[in-house]
N, C-alpha and C positions, 0 to 999 in steps of 0.2 A: 383301634388300639395298636395293631401292628404298624400302621402308618405313622403313628406318633413315635413309637419306638425307633422306627427306621429314621425318621426326621431327627430324633434326638441323637442318634449315632452319627448322622451326617454333621450335625451342628458341633458335636464334641470333637469330631475329626478336624473340622474346619478351625475350631478354636485352638486345637493342639498345634496345627500347622502355623497359625498366626503367631502363637507364643514362640514357636521354634524360630520363625523368621525374625521376629522382634529381638529375641535373645542373641541371634547370630549377627545382628547389625553391629559394626564396629562402633565403639564408644567415641564420642566426639571429645577430643582433648581440649581442656581449657588452660590457657596460658595467662597467668596473672602477671600484671605489670608491677615493677618496683614503685615505691612511693614517688609522687610528683611526675610520673611519666605514664604514657599510654602506648603500649606496643601496637595497638590498632591504628594509631595515627602516625605511622612511620613515613618519613620522606626519604625515598631511595634515589641515590645518584649512581649511575654506572660510570666506572673509571676507565682511564686510558689503558690500552693493552700493555703499555710499558710497565704498569704496576698490576699486572694480572695476578701475580702472586704476592700481593701486598701483605706485609706481615706486621708492620708497626705504623701507628698514626699518632701525630701530636698536633695540637693547635697552638700557634704562637699568638697570644693575645695582644702583644705589642705591635707586631707587623700585620696582624689579622690575616694569617694564611696557614694552611695545613702543611705539615711535613710528613712525607711517607717514603717507604722504601720497599723493594722486593726482598724476598728472603734468600735469594741466591746471588745477588749482585751488590757490590759495595757502592751503591749510588743513592743519593738522597734526591727526592723530587719535591718541588714546592707547588702546592695547589691553590688555585684561586678560591677565595672564601665563599663566593657565590656559585660559580659554575662548576667548581671542583675539577676543572681542567688543569693540566700541568702548565705552569708558567714557562714559556720558552727561554732558553739561555741561562737558566738559574741552577741547573743540575750540579750536584757536587759528587765527583768521583772520589770517595774517601778511602776505598780499599779495593782489593781484587775480589775474586769469587769467594764466597763463603756462605755460612748458614746464619744470616743476620735475622734477628727475631723481634726486636722492639727498639723504639726510639723515644727519648725523653728530653725535655728542654730544661736547662738550668740557667736562669737569668738570660734567656734568649740563645744560649749555646746548646747545640744538639749533641747528644751522646747516644751511641748506637750499641746495642747488646748483640754479641755473638752467642750462639747456643752453648758454647763451652765455658761461658762466664767471662769472656774478654770484653772490655768496654773500650770503644773508640770515641775520642773527643774530636769534634770538628773545630779546627783553629783557622785563623786568618793571618797571613803574613803581611809584611810591610807594603806589598804591592796590591793587596786586596784579594789575593788568591786564597781560596779555601781548600783545605785538605784534612785528612784524618791522621791522628797520632794515637798510639795506644795509651790509654789512661790507667789501666789496671787489669790484672788477670787474677781471678779468684784461685786460691791455692788448695781447694778441697781435694782430698784423696778419693780414689774410687771414681766410678762413672758419674757423670753429671750432665744434665740437660736443662737449659733455661729458655723460656720464651717470654717471660713477663718482667718488665722493669719500669719503675716509676720514680719520680722525685718526691721526697718527703721534706718539705721546707722546714718543718719543726725539728727534724733530726739533722737537717742540712746534709742529707745523704741520698744517693741513689739506692733503691731497694730492689733486689733481685729475688724472685720467688721460684723455687724449684718446680720444674715440670716432672722430671724424674731424676732424683739424686739417690745414690747408693746409700747414703746415711739415713734416708727416710725409710719408714715402714709403711704398710698399708694404712696406718692410722695417723700418719703425720706428714705435713708438707712444710718444709723449712724455708725461711727467708733470711737473706744476708744483706748487710749494709756496706756501701762503698762511700766513705767520707771524702768528698771531693777535695776540700781545702786543707785536709790534715793527714790522717793516718792511712787513708786508702781503705782496702778491704779488711774486714774483721771476719775471721774464719768461724767464729761462734755465731749461731743464728741469733738474730735480734728478736725473732718470735717464731713460733711454730703453730701452724694452723691444724686444728683438730678435724681430720677427715671424717671421723665418725659423727661429729656434730653436723657436718654438711649432709651426710647420709640421712641423719635423723630429721633434718629440716627440709630435705628435698621433697617436692610434691610427688615425685615418682622415682622409682629405683632406676639407676643408670650406671654407667661405668665409672671408674675412679675419677675424681676431680683432678684435672691436670691443667694448671694455670697457663693460659696462652696470651694474656694481656692483663694489665692492671692500671688503675689511676685513682687518685684521691679526688673526691668531689669538692669543687671549690666553695660550696655553700655549706653542705652538711658535714664536711670533713670526714666522711666515711670512705672506706676503701672499697672500690668496685673491682671485682676480679672475674674475668671470663675464663671459661674452660670450653674450648672447641670440641674436645674429645667427648665430654659428657653433656654438652649442650646446656650449660648452666651459667648463671650469673650469681655470684655470691657477694653479699654486702657484709662487711666486717668493720670493726674499728681499726685504727692504725697500729694496733698491737696484735692484729690477726684474730681477734675474738669474733667468731661468726655470729651474725645477727639474723640474717635471712637468706633464703635460697630461692631462685626463680629459674624455671625452665625456659629454654630458648627454642622457638619453633624453627624446624629445619627449613621451611620454605622462606622464612625471613632471614634466618641466620645460618646459611649453609656451612660456613666455616669461619666463625668469628675469631679474628686474630689481632684486632687492635681496638683500643678504646681511648677516648679523650673527651674533654669538656671545654666549653667556653666559660668565661668568667661568670656569666649569669646563669649557668647551670645546664644549658643545652648539651645533650649527650650525643656523641657520634661513635658508632661501632663500624669497623671495617671488616669485610668478608673477603677472603681469598676466593678467586674464581673457581667454581666447581665444573661448570660446563661452558660458560660464555665469558662474561666480564666480571671483574671484581666490583664490589659495591661499597658505598659509604652511606650509612643510614643515620638520619637525624631524628632525635626525639626531643621535643620542646619541653623544657622544664616548667612545671606549673607549681608555684609556691602553695 
């Protein structure tokens, strides 16, 4: 009888230890993919050291090439659509040093966003030389910081989304329009994103959503917005109404700063280099 009691105590002790070990194991995080894409099927390209701090990326569907820039130099680089290597002899020095955050194409013409809300347009003179001219500067009062800019063909405007703007609260993220062919900047937001809605839809609690890049999907016409700070991808309509939120795994998206699409829906996300080279990641669109 005593033997059975002793065995029972040993068994219970072993069971308690096993339960403790199991409960201490870190939970495996599951990262869901947005509709029509699979994060598990990523195709990753390492980029040239010249764009180690890549901040913006755009795909020119007419010329079939990528356009990219560093966030500290006023230089545009053109990347081969297949190898993603920089095309020699095509760089454009559009400005001096600065904090350049995103690039967007309007009818094949590149526009570059500086963090303070100044937009540079790339123009071509009669000799074929390309250079940058100031297209507009947002006149918001108070502090402002922008990293995301995209072209909305329906509005015929470039749209800037605040990363950190003084007029916003913890509950709001404002977006502003620059009407290229008419009135320029409008200082009243064209829409305001509900940060609380993002929090409520997020699979996990994280830091505040701070937009680092954005683009309109060519097929679904939804707005895709990245936040490097909170490791999130938000999908909204073009009026900023949040529809879904996805977490971005750090091993695949160490610092997501750019997003662009090809006409058939393939999605590309660029990451600034954290330890080695920057990357451009392709996700095939599946209808």
